[in-house]
N, C-alpha and C positions, 0 to 999 in steps of 0.2 A: 503266807506271811508268818514267820516265825520271830518272836521277840524273846530276847535273852535278858538277864538281869538288868533292870533299869528303874529309875523313879517314875513309874508309869502314874502313880498316885502321889502328887506332891506332898500331900498331908502326911504320907508315911515315910517319905524320903529322909534318911538320916545322914546329914552332911557330916564329912569328916572334918576335923580340927583345921587341916590346911585349907580346905574349901571355905570354911567360915572367914579365915584370915584374908584369903584371896578376895572375898567379897567386900571386905571393909575398905572404904573409899581411900583412907590414908594408908593403911597397912598393906592392902593388895598390891599396889605398884612396887612397893619395897620388897615384898615377898618374892615377886617375880624376878627383881634385879638380883636378889640373893641366892635365888634357887639354883642349885647345883645337882649333879646326878646323885650324890649321896643323899641329899635331903629328899628329892624327888622319889627315889626308890624306897627310902625309909618311909615316906608317906603312903606309898602304895602297898607296903608289906601287909599291913592289916586287912586289906581287902582280898587277899588270897587266902585260901585254906591253909591251915598250918602245915599240912602234909605236903604241900606243893612247893617245889623249889622255884621261886619266882625271879631269881637273880637275872638270868638271861633275858626273860620277858620284859622286866622292869627296865633293864638297860637299854633294850631295843625301843621301848616306849620313850624313854629320855632321849635317845638319839633323834627319834622322829619329832619330838616336841621341841627340842633345843636347836634344830637345824636353823641357820640364820638367825639365831638369837630368839626364836620362838617362845622361850620360856618368859621373856620379859613382858609378854602380853597375856600371861596366865590369868591375871586378874580380869581381863576383858573376856577371855574364853569362858571363865567360870560363871559369867553371867547367864549362861543357859539355865541355871537353876532359877534365877529370877524370872526369866522368860516363861519357864514351866509353871511357876506359881501364878504368874499374871495371866496366862492363858489356860489355867487349869480346867475351868468349866468346859471350854470348847474342845480342848484336847482330849480330856477324858470322855466326853460325849462322842468324839470321833472314834476313840478306841473301842469303847463299849457298843458303838453302833456299827463297827466294821463287818458285822456278819461272821459267818463260819470260815472265812478265809484266814483267820488268825489262829496261832498256837503259841505256846509257850514253853521254853526250856529254861528252868530256874534252878540257880545254885542256892541251896537253903542256908548256907553258912555265911552268906554275904551280910556284912555288918551295915551296909548301906541300904540295900533293897532286897533282902533275902526272904526268910520264912514269913515274915510279917506282910511283904508284899504279895507273896504267893497265896496266902490266906484271903487277901482282898481279891485277887484275881479269880480264885475258886468260888468266892462268894458272889462277886458281880457278874462273872462270865462262866456259870456252871457248865455249859455245853462245850466251852473251849478246851482243846486238848491241853493238858499241863503236865509236862514231864518234870517232876522234881528230882533233883540230884542231891542227896543228903550229905554227901561228902565234898562238895564243890561251893566255893564262895562267889565273889562278883564276876569271875571270868570263865564261864563255863566253856567257851570256845578254846581257851588255852589249857584250863585244868582238866577237862575231859573231852578232848577233841574227838575221839572215836565215838563215844556215846552221842555227842551232838551231831556228828555226821550221820550216824545211823538213824537218829531221829529225823533229820532233815530228809534224808533219802527215802525214809519209809513213807513219806508224804508225796514223794515225787515218783517213785518207781512202783510199778505194780507188785502185789504180793508174789513171791517166788514159791513154786510147788515143790 
């Protein structure tokens, strides 16, 4: 099992401003109603490395979310962060107790769960493989697909002679 950038330790997760607004009981539903592609993509931009052209990927994410008006329930979808906090003790214990079957591929430039999260992973799970990508932010699978694929396949395929 490989995990890529995420808020595995809720106390270290750095919510983005739009996420904070979506979680507000009054503002959240309004934000979802007002959300359009330009606002959505603009909110995602800081989660990509500056060197990465995120326009096409951000637009694709918008189309997936906005299908059938899905952006209108963004405030409900954002509650995963509340769930993560509520269940922190149990979920972190499960992560840390998962044994050697877990590895991490981490974008160190991620403003949400980057280097600070990788430091915690290395501290709490010193035997777990941790591939850090210094030039990658929140989206390793998009920003560095070849390096991610190589890391994933290295664990699946036997070494080549």
